[in-house]
N, C-alpha and C positions, 0 to 999 in steps of 0.2 A: 504494500500500500504506500503510495507516495504522499508527501506532505500536502499537496494540493487536493488530493482525493479525500483526505481526512477532514477537510474543512468545508464540507458540503454546505451550499447555500451562501457562502461568503465569497466576495469577489477575489479573484486571483491577484494577489498583491504583486507577485513577480511579473505578471503580464502587464499590469499598470505601470510598474517601474520600467520595464523594457520599452513600453510605448513612449514613456517620458524620455528615456535615453535616446530612442530613435528620433524624437522631435528635436532634441538638442543637437544630435549629430547632423540632422538635416539643416538646422539653423546654421551650424558651422560650415557645412559644405556649400551652402548657398552664398556665403560671404567670402569664400576663398576664390582665387582665380579658377577658371574653368577646369584646367588639367588637375589642379590640386583637389578640387571638389570631386572630380571623377575618381581620383586615387582614394579619397576618404570613403566614397561609396563602395569602391571595389574592396577596400580593406574590411568592410563590415560584412561582406558576403561570407557564408559558411565555408566556401571553398578556399578562402584566403587565410584560414586559421593558422597555417604553418608560417605565414609571414606576420600575421597580426600579433601572435603571442611573443615572439622575440622582439618585435618592434615596440610593443607596449612595455616590455621589461627594460629596454634601452631608454625609452622616454621617462619611465619612472626613475630609473637610476640617474639620468641626466637632470631630472627635476630635484632629486635629493642633493646633487652636487651643483646646484645652481649658483653657488658662490664662485665657481670657476668661470673663466672667460668662455664665451660662446654658448655655454649652457644657460638655460633660463628656467625660472619657476613655472613658466607656461607649459613646460614639458610634463610636469607631474599630473595635472588634471587630464590632459590628453591621454597620457599613458593609462591612467586609471579608467577612463572611459573605454579605451580599447580592451583592457583586460576584463572589464565588466561584461563585455559581450560573451565571454566564455565562463565567467564565474558568477552564477546567479545570486549568491548571497551579497555581492557587492552592488547589485543593481539598485536596490531600494535606498541604501544610504547615499549612494552617488546621485541618484535622481533627486533626493531631498536636498542635497547640497547644491546641485545645479539649479534647482528651483529657487532656493534661497538667494543664490548669486544673481539669478535673473531678476528676482523681485527688487533686490538692492540696486541693480544696474538701472532698471526702469524708473525707480523712485528718484535716482540722481539725475536722470534725463529731464524730469519735469521741473 
């Protein structure tokens, strides 16, 4: 019996979190140059898993060492978003964090 099957009648939280992450990924892909947006969309496909996992590890590592030249803190959230594609328990906390960042960003724009 899976965790989702044991919660009959309740909404699938992981499906909602995945949909929220998909929305954030699409938002990012739309704002990137065309080729970079295509690359992000390709990375998210299940067939790209062998590229996505090492790339996400490198981005997370680069984000941790952001105090070094060339590397930046921007790498950490992007790496976490990519790894969350394959690690379901990260999807909900990451979706919550991205929603919080989005709300703060929108409130600053007003």
